[in-house]
N, C-alpha and C positions, 0 to 999 in steps of 0.2 A: 325712405325707410326709417322706422322708429324702433329703437331698442329701449327697453326698460326692465328693471328688476322690481318685483313686488315680493316683499317678505312679510309673512304673517307670523305673529308670535303665538305661543301656546295660549289657548283660551279664546282665540279670535276665529274659531270655526264658523261656518255658515256663509250666507250670501253677502256679497259686497259689490258695490258699484264704484268703480274708479273713473275719474274724469281728468284727462290730461289736456290742458290748453295748448294749442298749437298756433304759432304766429307764422305769417307768410308775407312775402313781399309782393304778392299778387294784389293789385288795387281793387279787384272785384270780389275778393274773398280773403281779406287780411287776417281774419281770425276764425279758427275752427276748433273743435274739440274732439278728442278720441275717447270713447267710452269703452270700458272693459268691465264686463259682468263676469263674476266668478262665484264659485261655490266651493269653499275650502272645507274639506272633510278632515276627520281625525284618522289619518291613514297610518 
């Protein structure tokens, strides 16, 4: 399970792509990344 906070400041509306690198102790897949696509509006 992965928890993260993403905070956008005023003026940063629109589409964003975040990539969080993940490390593992699995020798067959020691590194992966989690991609989060978002569209921040002016709500």
